[in-house]
N, C-alpha and C positions, 0 to 999 in steps of 0.2 A: 965548435960543437954551437952551430944556431938552433935554438930550442925558441918555436914557437908558444903564443901566452895561452893557447889552446890544449899544448899539450900539458904544458908546468901544470893547467888548474887541473885535469885530469891524475899527474901523480899527485898531486898535492894533496887532493879526494879522497881517491888510493889509499895513499898514503897516511890518513886520517884517521877515513873509516875500519880500513887493521888497523889500524893503535885503540879507536874506539872500542872496535870487538873484539878484541886481544883476552879483554877482562870478565867478557860473556864463555868464554872456552873451558871450565875448569872453574870451581870453587875456589875462592884463596886456601891457604895453610889454613890447619886448623879452624876453620870455618863447617862447623856440620848443615852435612842437606837434610831437605828438609823432607819429611813421610809422603810416599803420598797417601791420599788415606781416601776410600770409595768406602762412601754411606749409604746400604742401602734398606731403605722402610717398605712395607711393604704390610697391608690391615688384611685382614678380615680372613685370616687362611691359619691350618693346626699346626702344631711346630712341626710333625714331623711332613711339613707338604714336600719340604724342599730334600729331596735326595743323599746332603751332605749333615742333615739330624738325622736319617735312619726311612725316612722314607723308600716303600722297597717298589711302587707305582708310579711315580714320576718320575722320570729321571732327568738330571738337570746338573751333564757336566760338565758345561762354563762356570756354571758356581760353584759347582763341587770345589775345584782346581782351585779358585778365588779366594776359600776355605777352607781351603787345605794349605796353599803359600799366605794366606796374611792370617788376620782373631776374626774369631763370629762371638757373636753375646750369649752364652747358654740363658741367659737371666736377665729381662729388663723389664722394668715396670716405670709404671708413671702412676698419677694421681687422677686419674678421671678415665673411662671406658670410654670418651668421645673422642670422634681421629685427629677433628686439628692440637684439640689440646693438647692431644698424647704425642704430635709430631711436634709440639711449639715447646715441649716440654724436653723429650728429647735431645733436639737439636740447642735449646738455648741454658739448658739445665737451671733454671725458673721453676718456680710455679706459676700452672695459667692462674 
């Protein structure tokens, strides 16, 4: 069996790639998978602007599904009434 250099390099590169990608297939045993976090922040609307919070006027089926399958905040307070410092406070957990 006479293998050319090109065929040998193809086989070597394929096997190296397959071995390298094998670790990405599944998390190692004992490792916890990281949760997916979707943080939606909106300004200047009433607490019942979305139907998942009780609105009968606004229909928001996709946001309702996300809220039903995940977690939602019912009470979130910040130290300032301005938009930018409020966002920074919520996202960083520090005072403005």
